[in-house]
C-alpha positions in Angstrom: -20.7 -43.0 38.9 -20.9 -46.6 40.1 -19.4 -47.8 36.8 -16.5 -45.3 37.1 -16.0 -46.4 40.7 -15.8 -50.1 39.6 -13.3 -49.3 36.9 -11.2 -47.2 39.3 -11.1 -49.9 41.9 -10.3 -52.6 39.4 -7.4 -50.6 38.1 -6.1 -50.0 41.6 -6.3 -53.8 42.3 -4.3 -54.4 39.1 -1.7 -51.9 40.3 -1.2 -54.0 43.4 -3.0 -51.9 46.0 -3.7 -53.9 49.2 -7.2 -55.4 49.5 -7.7 -53.3 52.6 -7.0 -50.1 50.7 -9.3 -51.2 47.9 -12.0 -51.9 50.5 -11.6 -48.5 52.1 -11.9 -46.8 48.7 -15.0 -48.9 48.0 -16.6 -47.8 51.3 -15.8 -44.1 50.5 -17.2 -44.5 47.0 -20.4 -46.1 48.3 -20.9 -43.3 50.8 -20.4 -40.7 48.1 -22.8 -42.4 45.8 -25.3 -42.7 48.6 -25.0 -39.0 49.4 -25.2 -37.5 45.9 -26.8 -40.3 44.0 -25.5 -42.6 41.2 -24.7 -39.9 38.6 -24.4 -41.0 35.0 -21.0 -40.9 33.3 -21.0 -37.9 31.0 -19.1 -37.3 27.7 -16.1 -35.9 29.6 -12.7 -37.6 29.5 -10.7 -38.2 32.6 -6.9 -37.9 32.2 -4.8 -40.7 33.5 -1.2 -40.4 34.7 -0.1 -41.2 31.2 -2.0 -38.2 29.8 -4.4 -40.1 27.7 
């Protein structure tokens, strides 16, 4: 999950999200990972807004 979180945050930064927003997302992700553990990425595919 931490890898997916890193990729998500990097993408949001590239999209021009404010650093404060990225930091808030990072705190939320860290809390989630702390609560449920660092789950491995599975073979699933997450759709993006472009449908890929």
